[in-house]
TIDO-489758 format. One record per residue: residue in three letters; x, y, z of N, C-alpha, C in turn. Coordinates in steps of 0.05 Angstrom, whole numbers, plus 5000, padded with zeros to 4 digits. Atoms other than C-alpha are relative to their C-alpha. Layout:
BEGIN
ALAXYZXYZXYZ...
end
This chain:
BEGIN
MET501149835022321142674401497050035004ASN502849964996314243004408498449914976SER501750115021308242774368499850184976ILE500149825022308143394325502349954981LEU497750045017315243294300499949734987LYS500350265013313842554288498250014976ASN501849975023308042744243501350164978ILE498649855020312243264208501949834984LEU498250185013317542744194498649814981ALA501550195016312442254167499050134975ILE501149875024309042754121502250104982SER497949895017315443084098501549804984VAL498650215016318742434076498249934976GLY501850065022312542294034500150214979LEU499849795020312942974001502549974984ALA497550035014320142853983499849774980SER500050235017318642173954498250034975LEU501849965022313342453907501050204980THR499049785016317742973874502549914984ALA497650065016322642883816502250205006ASN497849824993329543183827502050024977ALA497949935019336143313792500249814976ASP499850195022336342673751497349904992ASP502850065005328742673744498949795019LYS500950204981328442133797501150055028GLY498849944974332642433854501949785010ARG498250224992337741863853502850044990LEU497150005008345341813851501149735008PHE499250274995348141123845503049985009ILE497350044990354340883883500849724992ILE499050265011358540333853503049985003GLY497250054998365340023861500649775018GLU499250244985369239463894499750045030ALA500349954971368539813962497149965009THR502950014993360839753959499149715003PRO501150284998356539143977499549874973ALA500650115026354739073903502449964982GLY497750015018361839133876499550164975TRP500349865025361839323803497549914985ASP502450105012355138983790497950214998LEU502049795003350539513761497249915008ASP502750104993344439073772499550035030MET500349984971345639093847500650275012SER499149744991347939813851497850155016GLN501849864983344840243905500050304993ALA500249725004342540963902499650155026ILE500649814978342941533952498150204988LEU502249855010337142013946500150305007SER500249714995335842763941497150065007THR502749914993329743153965499250264987THR501149775014325343713940501550265006GLU498949744992328544283979502950024992ALA497250005007335644083958500449794978PRO500050215021335143703891502849924991SER497250075008342743713880501549865023VAL498750124977344343433949498949725006TYR500850284997344142673956501249895027ARG499250104974344442314023499449705002GLY500650284994344941594046502249885017THR498150154984348441084090500449734988ILE499550265012351840464063502749905010TYR497550124991357339974082502150024978LEU497749985019364140104049502449855011LYS497750154992370339674050502650164994ALA497449875004377439934057502049804989GLY498050185010383739654027500850064971GLU499049965027387739633963498049924979ASN501950045022383439683901497050015008LYS502849974991377139783944499250294995THR500749725007374840413908497050014993PHE502849965008368040713890499750274987LYS500749755013364841273851497050035000PHE502849955001358041583840499250054970MET501049985028353941553775497150115000GLN502849895002347741953754498149794990SER501750215010345041323722501349735006HIS498950264996345840583732500749874973GLU499050105026348640523661502750124995TRP497349905006355840583639499850234980GLY500049775018357341243604498550245010SER501449774989353141683648502050185015THR498249824985356042273686500849875026GLU498950134976360542033742501250225018PHE498949824980362942373806502149855016GLY498050114983369342243843501750225013LEU498249814987375042573880501450184979ALA498749825018377943193847502949924997THR497350095006384643053814502150155015ASP498049844984388043603854499649975030ALA500450044971385443353921502549875012SER497550094988391243223968499749725012GLN500350254987388242624003499449774980SER500650235017387841923974497649845012GLU502350124987382841664026498250225011VAL501949794993376542054041499149975028SER501149994973374242264110499250285005GLY501049734996369842864123499650144973ASN500649845023369343424072501949934977ILE498450065023371743274002499250184976LYS500449855025372443633935499649804978LEU500750195021369143283876500650114972ALA499749925028370043283801498349804984THR501750175017365942993744501649894976GLY498850125024367642563684498349774990THR501350245009365841933647502249794996PHE498250235003369041243644502750055015ASP497749964982373741433702501950224992ASP498249785009376642033666499050265011GLY500749744989376842723698499950015030TYR500150014971377042503771501449755010LYS498850244988379941993819497849855015GLN501950154985375941423848500650035030LEU499949954971374541463923500749755015GLN499350224982377141023980499550095029VAL500149944971375940984055502249855014ALA497750114985381040814108499249765017LYS500950204981376740344149497349884991ASP502550125006371239844137497850115019GLY502249914983364440074162497750134985ASN502349865011357740404150500850304999TYR499349715004358741114122497650164993ASP502049805007354141714122501150164977ILE499049875024354742024053498250244993VAL501549775011352642724029501650094975ILE498849915025354142913956498450224988ASP501349775013352543593926501150014972THR499150015028352843523850500150274987GLU499949735010352044273841502550145009SER497649874990357544533886502549834997LEU497950205002361743903875501549985026LYS498950054973362843813949498649775012GLY501250234987361643213992500949975029ASP499250064972362042934062499549705003ILE500150294996363542204076501349935026VAL499050054973364242004149498949735010LEU501050244987363641374190497450065015SER502649974987356441294214500249945030ALA500250074971354641274288498949725003TYR501150274999351040624271501849814987GLN498150205011355740034261499249715008THR500750274990351839434290499849794978THR500150185023350239114223500750154975GLU499349875026352539244152497550094986ILE502249895015347839694114500549964970ILE499550065028347239414043498050144982TYR501949855017341239824019500050295009SER500249714993341540584017497350114993SER502849935005334440613990498649754989ILE501650225011328840123972497550134988TYR502149885016322640213928497549835000LEU502650135004315240043926499449984971VAL500650035028313339753859497449844998GLY502550155004306339543838497750184992ASN502249845010299639773811498450135023ALA501149854977297639993882501350275004THR498549764996302740553876499650194976ASN500249815022303041183833501749924976GLY498250085021308840893793499249754985GLY500850255013305140253775502249795000TRP498050225002309339673752502650094986SER497549905011314740123722502150015022ILE497850024980321139953760501350285003GLU498649744999324340623743498350215014ASP501849824986318240973773499349905028GLY500550104973318640583838500050225021THR500249804979316740983900502249955021PRO497850054981322941073943499250025029LEU500149974971323140944018502750105009TYR497649874992328141384052501149895027GLN498850104976333141174105499650185024ASN499949854975332441384177502950075005THR497249914998338741794189501449885024THR498750114976339941504258499849695002SER500350295002337440794244499849924971PRO500050035029339440674171498949744990PHE501350255008336339974170497050044998GLU502849935002329540324172499550184977TYR500649855025326340594108497150085001LYS502749904995320141034107499150204980ALA501249795017315541454064497050015005VAL502949975001308441724062499350004971VAL500650055028305441483997497049974996SER502750055008298841453960499849714991LEU500550285008296240733954497149974993LYS502850065008290040463920499549715003SER500850284996286139833932499449854975THR500750135026284039703860501350154977ASP498949885024286739843791498349914976ASN501850075022281639863734498149775008GLY501950204991276939453776501149745011ASN498750244990282038923795501650065025PRO498549964975285538833862502850114993ALA497449885004291939253867501949915023SER498150094980298339063904502750124993PHE497249925004305739213911501949815014LYS497850144987312438893929502250205002ILE497949824995319139193946502549934984ALA497550045015325139273899502350105016THR497649924985332039293931502250114983ALA498049905019336039463868498650054974LEU501849935022332739823810500849874974ARG499350115027336839593750499549704999GLY500450294999336638863771497049945001ALA502950054998329238913789498650024973GLY501249985027327939103716499949734986SER500150275012329338373699497849835012TRP502150144984323838153749501149755013ASP498850224985328737663779499250045030PRO500949974973325937533849502250075020LYS497849944981332837613881500350305005TYR499849724997332038363873497550125014PHE502549914988325438393912499749895028LEU501050104974322538323982497049944997PHE502850095003315837963990498749995027LYS501550044975310337894041500549725011ASP499550254988311837344090497549824998ALA502350185004307436724081498249995025ASP501650034975305136724154499350265014ASP500449754985305337454174500350244981ALA499949775019303438054130501650235011GLY498349794989307438494178502949944999LYS497250085003313838134159500850014970ILE498950015027318338194097501649744997SER498750255005321437584065501450004973THR498750045027326237394008498849764986ASP501250245012322036773995497950104979SER501749915022318836903927497749824993THR502150195006314036313929497350154998ASP502749885005307236533900500150304996ASP499849725005309937233889498250165019ARG501849884981306537463953500550305002GLN499949715000304938213954498150125021TRP501649864981301838724000497750164985SER502249855011295139073988498750165023VAL501549844980290739584024497049974994LYS502950045003283239554036498650244988GLU501349765011281740264015502250194990ASP498249805011284940813974500750215022GLY499349804981288741334014503050055002THR497249944995295241604040501049835024TYR499050194980299441114080502950065007THR497249994992305841144120501049714999VAL498850275003310040544099502850005012THR497450024987315840344143501049724998VAL498850275003320539764128502550005018ASN497650044982325739514179501349754991THR498650245010330839044148501649875022GLN498850134977333738894217498149805013SER502050174988327338614246498349864979ASN501550115023324638424177497050055003THR502849934996318138794190499250234981ILE501149795016313639254150497450105014SER502449874989308339744175498750164978ILE501549855020302940024129497650135015GLU502049874983298840544168498750234985LYS501449795013293440984139500350265016THR499549744988294741724152497650184995THR502049805006290242334156501250204981GLY499149805020290642884104501049854975ASP498850125024294442754039502850084997ALA497249965002301542744016500750254983SER499449775017300843363971500150265016GLY500049764984300143854029499949935029ILE500050054972300343924104497750155013GLU502249874984294244064147501150065028PRO499149954972295044374216499649755016ILE500250254984296543794263498550055026ILE501549914976293944164325499250294995SER501049745009289644784315500650225020SER499749794979291545154379502850134998ALA497449865004297545534350500050275012THR499749734990300046164382501650164980ASP498749865022301646644325502350175008ASN497849834991306247064368502649845005GLU497650164997311046484376501750014975PRO498350005024317146474330499749754984ALA500250235018317046024269502549845001VAL497750195002321545414268499749854974TYR500150135026323245084201501549745000TYR498850265004324844374182500149944970ASN500050095028326944084114498149764997LEU501950225005322943524082501049735010GLN499150244986327143014119499750035030GLY500549964972325043304186502350125016GLN497749884987331743644201499650305002ARG500449724996331544334231501950174982VAL498549825017333844904185499950285012ASN499949744986336145554217499550234981THR500449785020336145984153498949894975PRO501150135024331345674103499750204977SER500349835024331345954032500049824975ASN500050135027330045733960499149715001GLY500950284999325945113974497449985014ILE502550064986320044784007500749905028PHE499450064972320044724083497549955016ILE502250034981315744534142500350235020GLU500049784981313945154183498449925024VAL501450074975312145034256499950265017ILE500549784982309045594297498349905023GLY501450124978307045374366499549714995ASN500750275005303244734355498749954973LYS501150025027301344854283502349964980ALA497950055021305344594222498750024973ARG501049985027304544744149502449994981LYS498049995021308444674084500250284988VAL499649735012311445324057502149994979LYS497949975021315545523996501350275004LEU498449754995321046034009501950054977
end
């Protein structure tokens, strides 16, 4: 991957993370016996939508097959919210590939979903068209238990509000890696500012340390589940940072970026205007016919954010 596209991916993920979407937070929760969290709402995971497609949610997570191993999607991590499952007239009982969805509440109006084989699954759910795609992921080395994680703290725009936690988005090819470009500050009202990482939003609202990741005692570039001293990360100066967390290597990278997360500056100024424009969505995926959204336009060696 060339350096321009790498920068586009980094900036675009940050843009997506700063924008509210269909449920005001861009989240769709997955819950059920087939998921790593089971029916525990506190541990439930969310797949995320982006600015250019606020009704389309994507994520990768481990799902179990077998009798009674079912799951569904919920717009909120509270019982009684709008739920999404398999359409009642769908011919298949186990999902694989494209599926037709239906909505309801308390398991009424749809059928819960099942998979035929244990494994990590790539999930795409469109809550507007009521269509979905659930397929075995190319990555199967380790079980993916988090489909998104969140920065929480007064160093972030969301402060200490758990529900306003800043999401880190999964790498589509390496779903154990989570990344976003975010605004971070070094102080808050004259006091040092910091953040830690929430792994499940509803549970994190209790401030129980089992729902968080902390700075390692010996290495600030490592993440840890050890909550001793509530160790958190901080930055030396205000700015825009690319934050990358890898739950396979238990590492975190916090790198200051140029420009800001609200717009895109030309990465290289020597663009050739006669070259055709190429478009990417805010997750860095190429789009052949962009419309009705915000995209990254690349002409030659110049990139900018555009609204179409």
